[in-house]
C-alpha positions in Angstrom: 137.3 95.3 180.4 136.6 97.3 183.6 137.8 100.4 181.7 134.4 100.3 179.9 132.3 100.1 183.1 131.5 103.8 182.9 129.5 103.2 179.7 127.1 100.8 181.4 127.0 102.2 184.9 123.9 103.8 186.4 125.3 107.3 186.1 126.8 106.7 182.6 125.5 110.1 181.4 127.4 111.9 184.2 130.5 109.9 183.6 130.4 110.8 179.9 130.0 114.5 180.8 133.1 114.3 183.0 135.2 112.5 180.5 134.2 114.9 177.7 135.4 117.7 180.0 138.8 115.9 180.3 138.9 115.5 176.5 138.1 119.2 175.9 140.8 120.2 178.4 143.3 117.9 176.7 142.6 119.6 173.4 143.5 122.9 175.1 146.8 121.3 176.5 145.4 121.2 180.0 146.1 117.8 181.5 145.6 117.9 185.3 142.1 118.8 186.5 140.6 119.2 190.0 136.9 118.7 190.6 136.2 122.4 190.4 138.1 122.6 187.1 136.0 119.7 185.7 132.8 121.5 186.6 134.0 124.6 184.8 135.0 122.7 181.7 131.6 120.9 181.7 129.8 124.2 181.8 132.1 125.8 179.2 131.8 122.8 176.8 128.0 122.4 177.1 127.4 126.1 176.7 129.4 126.1 173.5 127.3 123.2 172.1 123.8 124.0 173.4 124.1 127.8 174.0 123.8 129.7 177.2 120.9 128.5 179.4 120.3 125.3 177.5 123.1 123.1 178.8 120.9 121.2 181.2 121.4 120.5 184.9 125.0 121.5 186.0 127.2 119.2 187.9 128.6 120.7 191.1 132.1 119.9 192.3 130.6 118.0 195.3 129.0 115.5 193.0 131.9 115.3 190.6 134.3 114.2 193.3 132.8 110.7 193.8 132.6 110.3 190.0 136.3 111.0 189.7 137.1 108.6 192.4 135.1 105.8 190.8 136.7 106.5 187.4 140.1 106.3 189.2 139.2 102.9 190.7 138.2 101.6 187.2 141.5 102.7 185.8 140.2 105.4 183.4 141.8 108.3 185.3 145.1 108.6 187.2 145.2 110.5 190.5 147.9 112.6 192.1 148.2 114.8 195.2 148.2 118.6 194.7 149.3 120.5 197.8 149.4 123.9 196.2 145.6 124.2 196.6 145.8 124.2 200.4 145.3 127.7 201.8 145.2 126.5 205.5 146.6 123.7 207.6 143.2 122.0 207.7 142.9 122.1 203.9 146.4 120.7 203.6 145.4 117.8 205.9 142.3 117.3 203.8 144.1 116.1 200.7 143.4 117.7 197.4 143.6 115.4 194.3 144.0 116.3 190.7 143.1 113.8 187.9 144.2 113.1 184.4 143.5 110.5 181.7 145.3 107.2 181.9 146.6 106.0 178.6 144.4 102.9 178.5 141.5 105.0 179.9 141.8 107.6 177.1 141.7 104.8 174.5 138.6 103.3 176.2 136.8 106.8 176.2 137.7 107.4 172.5 136.3 104.0 171.6 133.0 104.7 173.3 132.9 108.2 171.9 133.6 106.9 168.4 130.7 104.4 168.7 128.3 107.1 170.0 129.3 109.5 167.2 129.4 106.9 164.3 126.9 107.2 161.5 126.0 103.7 160.4 124.7 104.9 157.0 127.9 106.7 156.1 129.6 104.1 153.9 131.4 104.7 150.6 134.4 103.5 148.6 137.2 106.0 148.3 137.6 106.1 144.5 139.3 109.5 144.3 142.2 108.4 146.6 143.7 106.3 143.8 145.2 109.1 141.7 146.5 110.7 145.0 148.3 107.4 145.8 149.9 107.3 142.4 151.1 110.9 142.7 152.5 110.3 146.2 154.3 107.2 145.1 156.0 109.1 142.3 156.9 111.8 144.8 158.3 109.2 147.2 160.5 107.7 144.5 161.9 111.2 143.6 162.5 112.0 147.3 164.3 108.8 148.0 166.4 109.1 144.9 167.4 112.7 146.0 168.0 111.5 149.6 165.4 113.9 151.0 164.7 112.1 154.3 162.0 114.6 155.6 160.0 114.4 152.3 160.3 110.6 152.4 158.9 110.5 155.9 156.0 112.9 155.2 155.1 111.3 151.9 155.2 107.7 153.3 153.2 108.7 156.3 150.6 110.3 154.0 150.5 107.1 151.9 150.0 104.9 154.9 147.2 107.1 156.3 145.4 107.2 152.9 145.6 103.5 152.3 144.5 102.7 155.9 141.5 105.0 155.3 140.7 103.3 152.0 140.8 99.9 153.5 138.6 100.9 156.5 136.1 102.6 154.1 136.0 99.4 151.9 135.4 97.1 154.9 132.7 99.4 156.2 131.0 99.7 152.8 130.8 96.0 152.2 129.6 95.3 155.7 126.8 97.8 155.2 126.1 96.4 151.8 125.9 92.9 153.2 123.3 94.0 155.8 121.3 95.7 153.0 121.3 92.5 150.8 120.4 90.2 153.7 117.8 92.4 155.4 114.1 91.7 155.1 112.9 95.1 156.5 113.9 97.3 153.6 111.0 98.7 151.5 111.1 98.5 147.7 110.6 102.3 147.5 113.7 103.0 149.7 115.9 100.6 147.8 114.8 101.7 144.3 115.4 105.3 145.3 119.1 104.6 145.9 119.9 101.6 143.6 121.1 103.7 140.6 123.6 105.7 142.7 124.8 102.5 144.5 125.4 100.6 141.3 127.1 103.6 139.6 129.3 104.1 142.7 130.5 100.5 142.6 131.0 100.4 138.8 133.1 103.6 138.9 135.2 102.3 141.7 135.8 99.0 139.9 136.8 100.7 136.7 139.1 103.1 138.4 140.7 100.3 140.5 141.3 98.2 137.3 142.8 101.2 135.5 145.1 102.4 138.4 146.2 99.0 139.8 148.9 98.4 137.1 150.1 102.0 137.4 150.4 101.8 141.1 152.3 98.5 140.9 154.7 100.0 138.5 155.1 103.1 140.7 155.9 100.8 143.7 158.5 99.1 141.5 160.1 102.5 140.8 160.2 103.3 144.5 161.9 100.0 145.2 164.4 100.6 142.4 165.7 103.7 144.4 166.4 101.4 147.4 163.7 100.1 149.8 166.2 99.7 152.7 167.3 103.3 152.4 163.7 104.4 152.2 162.9 102.7 155.5 166.0 104.0 157.2 165.2 107.6 156.2 161.6 107.3 157.3 162.6 105.8 160.7 165.3 108.4 161.1 162.7 111.3 160.8 160.2 109.5 163.1 159.7 111.7 166.2 158.3 109.0 168.5 160.9 109.4 171.3 159.6 106.6 173.4 160.2 104.0 170.7 163.7 102.7 170.0 165.3 103.2 166.5 165.1 99.5 165.8 161.4 99.4 166.6 160.7 102.4 164.5 162.6 100.9 161.5 160.7 97.6 162.0 157.4 99.5 162.2 158.0 101.4 158.9 159.2 98.2 157.2 155.9 96.6 158.2 153.9 99.6 156.9 155.8 99.5 153.5 155.2 95.8 153.2 151.5 96.3 153.9 151.3 99.1 151.2 153.2 96.8 148.8 150.8 93.8 149.2 147.9 96.0 148.2 149.0 96.3 144.6 151.8 93.8 144.2 151.3 90.0 144.6 153.2 88.5 147.6 156.5 87.0 146.6 156.0 88.0 142.9 154.1 84.8 142.1 151.7 85.3 139.2 149.2 82.8 140.6 148.7 84.8 143.7 146.5 87.8 143.9 147.0 91.1 145.7 144.6 93.1 147.8 143.5 95.3 144.9 142.5 92.2 142.9 140.6 90.8 145.8 138.9 94.1 146.3 137.9 94.3 142.6 136.5 90.8 142.8 134.5 91.7 145.9 133.1 94.7 144.1 132.0 92.7 141.1 130.3 90.1 143.5 128.6 93.0 145.3 127.3 94.4 142.1 125.8 90.9 141.3 124.3 90.7 144.8 122.7 94.2 144.4 121.3 93.2 140.9 119.8 90.0 142.4 118.2 92.0 145.2 116.9 94.5 142.6 115.4 91.6 140.6 113.6 90.3 143.8 112.3 93.8 144.6 111.0 94.4 141.1 109.3 91.0 141.0 107.6 91.8 144.3 106.4 95.1 143.0 104.9 93.4 139.9 102.8 91.1 142.1 105.1 88.1 142.2 105.2 85.7 145.1 107.5 86.6 147.9 107.8 85.8 151.6 106.0 89.1 152.5 103.1 88.5 150.0 102.7 84.8 151.1 102.5 85.9 154.8 99.9 88.6 153.9 97.8 86.0 152.1 98.1 83.6 155.0 97.1 86.3 157.5 94.0 87.0 155.4 93.1 83.3 155.4 93.3 83.3 159.2 91.1 86.4 159.4 88.5 84.8 157.1 88.2 81.5 159.1 84.7 81.1 160.5 85.6 79.3 163.7 88.5 78.8 166.1 88.6 75.1 165.1 89.1 76.1 161.4 91.9 78.4 162.4 93.6 75.6 164.3 93.2 73.2 161.4 94.7 75.9 159.0 97.6 76.4 161.4 98.3 72.6 161.6 98.1 72.3 157.8 100.4 75.3 157.1 103.1 74.7 159.7 103.1 70.9 159.5 101.8 70.1 163.0 100.0 66.8 163.4 98.4 64.9 166.2 100.7 63.5 168.9 102.2 60.1 168.3 100.7 57.3 170.5 103.2 54.7 171.7 102.4 51.4 173.4 104.9 51.3 176.3 104.6 49.6 179.7 105.5 51.3 183.0 108.6 49.9 184.6 106.6 48.9 187.7 103.6 47.1 186.1 102.2 46.2 189.5 102.1 49.9 190.6 100.8 51.2 187.3 98.9 48.5 185.5 98.4 48.6 181.7 94.6 48.8 182.2 94.8 52.2 183.8 93.7 55.1 181.6 96.3 57.6 180.3 94.3 60.4 181.9 94.9 58.8 185.4 98.4 57.4 184.9 101.5 59.6 185.7 103.7 60.7 182.8 106.2 58.2 181.5 109.6 59.2 180.2 110.5 58.0 176.7 113.6 58.3 174.6 113.9 60.9 171.9 114.5 58.2 169.3 111.3 56.4 170.1 109.3 59.7 170.0 110.8 60.8 166.6 111.0 57.6 164.7 108.8 55.1 166.6 111.7 52.7 167.0 113.2 51.7 170.4 116.8 52.9 170.8 119.6 50.4 170.4 123.1 50.6 171.6 125.7 50.8 168.8 128.9 52.4 167.6 128.6 55.9 166.1 128.5 56.2 162.4 131.8 56.7 160.6 132.4 60.2 159.3 132.8 60.1 155.5 135.9 61.9 154.4 136.7 62.3 150.7 140.4 63.4 151.1 141.3 61.9 147.7 138.6 64.0 145.9 139.7 67.1 147.7 143.3 66.4 146.7 142.3 65.8 143.1 140.4 69.1 143.0 143.3 71.0 144.5 145.8 69.5 142.1 143.5 70.3 139.2 143.2 73.9 140.4 147.0 74.3 140.8 147.5 72.7 137.3 145.1 75.2 135.8 146.9 78.1 137.5 150.2 76.9 136.2 148.8 76.6 132.7 147.5 80.1 132.8 150.8 81.4 134.2 152.7 79.5 131.4 150.3 80.8 128.8 150.7 84.4 130.1 154.5 84.1 130.0 154.3 82.7 126.4 152.0 85.5 125.5 154.5 88.1 126.6 157.5 86.6 124.6 156.4 87.8 121.2 154.1 90.2 119.4 150.5 89.0 119.5 149.7 90.3 116.0 152.4 88.2 114.3 151.5 84.7 115.3 148.6 82.3 116.1 147.6 82.1 119.7 146.5 78.8 121.2 143.5 78.3 123.4 145.2 79.1 126.8 146.9 82.2 125.3 143.6 83.3 123.9 141.9 82.9 127.3 144.6 85.0 129.0 144.4 87.7 126.3 140.7 88.0 126.6 140.9 88.3 130.4 143.5 91.1 130.0 141.4 92.8 127.3 138.4 92.7 129.6 140.3 94.3 132.4 141.6 97.1 130.1 138.3 97.7 128.4 136.7 99.0 131.6 138.2 102.4 130.9 136.5 102.6 127.4 133.5 104.6 128.5 133.7 108.0 126.8 130.6 109.9 125.8 132.4 111.8 123.0 136.0 112.3 121.9 138.8 109.8 121.8 140.1 107.3 124.3 143.8 107.2 125.3 145.7 104.0 125.8 144.6 101.8 128.7 146.2 98.9 130.5 145.1 95.7 132.3 147.2 93.2 134.3 146.7 89.5 135.2 148.9 86.4 135.7 152.1 88.4 135.9 151.7 90.2 132.5 150.4 93.6 131.5 148.4 94.4 128.4 148.6 97.9 126.9 145.9 99.0 124.4 147.2 101.8 122.2 145.3 103.8 119.6 146.3 103.3 116.0 145.1 104.1 112.5 143.0 101.4 110.8 142.0 98.0 112.1 144.2 95.2 113.5 143.7 91.4 113.5 144.8 88.8 116.1 144.8 85.2 114.9 143.7 82.7 117.6 142.9 79.0 117.7 139.2 80.0 117.9 139.2 82.4 115.0 140.1 86.0 114.1 139.8 88.9 116.6 139.3 92.3 114.8 140.2 95.5 116.7 139.1 98.8 115.3 141.8 101.5 115.8 143.5 99.5 118.5 146.8 97.7 118.8 147.7 95.4 121.7 151.1 95.0 123.4 151.7 92.3 126.0 154.8 92.4 128.2 155.9 91.0 131.6 154.7 92.9 134.6 157.0 95.2 136.5 159.4 93.5 139.0 157.5 92.6 142.1 160.2 91.5 144.5 161.1 93.9 147.2 164.6 95.4 147.2 166.2 94.1 150.4 
C-alpha cells in the first residue's frame, strides 16, 4: 500500500502535478523523463488547462528531483541511468537519471486520479445498451457462422465492454439510490424535484429489461449453436496481447463468454435458478418500492405529520421555553429516560479500614460488578446459556421452498406441452401463466396506435402474446380469463446449456 503514499504525503499536491506530467507524456508516447522534462510537461499541461499566466507557482527542476526520488522509493516510478545527457566528465560522474511509470505505480495513480475526478451524483442505468447488445449478438452469430475471426474478436470485445459498463452503472446507481433512501439530510424540495424523473427512469429500465431479456437469451443460444469452442478459439487467436500465452488468452475469453452468458441465461439451464438480468429486474422493482416509501414519508412530513425532524423541533422549542435550568434538566431526564443513580447497600472489603458508619461523601469509591449495577442482583457463577438453534425449522422451510420451486417448474413444463386455449389450467399452471403475462404486459404502454407481440419468460418457459382479431378465452381452475385481441403461446425456453 506504500504506492498510495503520495496521496497522503505533505507535498501531495506537488506529487500529483509530477504524476500528471508523466501521464500527459505517456499519452504523447514519451515514456522516459528527466527532471527538466517533467518541469516542461507540468508547465505545458497547466497552461493548456488554466491558460497562460494562470497555472500557479511553477515547479523548478531542482525541487522536482527530490520528488522523483521519493516516488522511486515508494515504487511508483522506475529509475534508470542516462549517460547521454553528460556534456563534461564532471557531469558524467554526477549521474543523470531518467524516470518512468512502474506498472503498479501507474495503476495506483490512475486509481487516485479516478477518485479525484469521479462525480458521485452521476449515476444512471444503461437502458439504451440493451438493443445494442442484441444487435451485437446477432452479428457475432453471423461472424462465427462465416468463420470471420477478426469480426468475432471485435464484436465479442465490444459486447464484453458494453456489459461491463452496464454492470458498473447498475452497481453505482443502486449504491447511490441506497444512500438517498437511508439519508436523513435530504430536503423534501430537492427530493420532490427529482422523484418523477427517478421513478420514470427505473420503470423504463425495468420494462426494457423484461422485454429484451428473452430475446437476448435466444440470441445467445443462436451464437452457441454456431459453436462456442470455435468462437473462443477465434477470439483468442486474434487477441494481440503478446505477453499472454495462447492458453491463457483462450481461458480469459472463455471466462468472459461465460460471464456474458450468465447475465441472460440461468446457470446450468435449471429453471429454478435465476440469471443476473432477473436479479437486476427484481432489484429495480425493490428500488421503486423503496423510493415510493420515501416519497410517502416526505409527503407526510410536508403535510404536517409527525417525523423525527418535527419531533426534534418541538423538543427544542420546549427546551427554549423552560423557565429555569432545573426544569430543563427535568425535561431532559423525562425525554431521554435518565433517572437518579441506583443506591446499593454494599460493605467495603476491609470493614475495619472503612467502617459502614462513614458517609459516602468521605469514603473512597467502591468497585461493583456490572450485573449488580444494572439489575440490583449480585453476580453468581454459572454456565453460559445454551444457544437455541432451530435447525429442524430451517430445514423444513428450505424443503418447502424447494418443493414450491419444483412444483412451479413442473407446472411451467406442463404449461408448455399444449395449447393453453384448448384445455383447463390447474392452479399451479394458472399461477405460472399469470406471472408470464405480467412480465410480457410491461411492454403494453402505447399512447396511440397498435402494440406488436411481446414476450415474457420465467421458470424455463417463454410466453408470446400475439395480436389477433376478436377476443380469446383461457379456462382456468379459478375461472375464465378473457383477452381482447390477444392470443397466448407458451413454449419451452431456448436451449441454455453451453456448447462445449
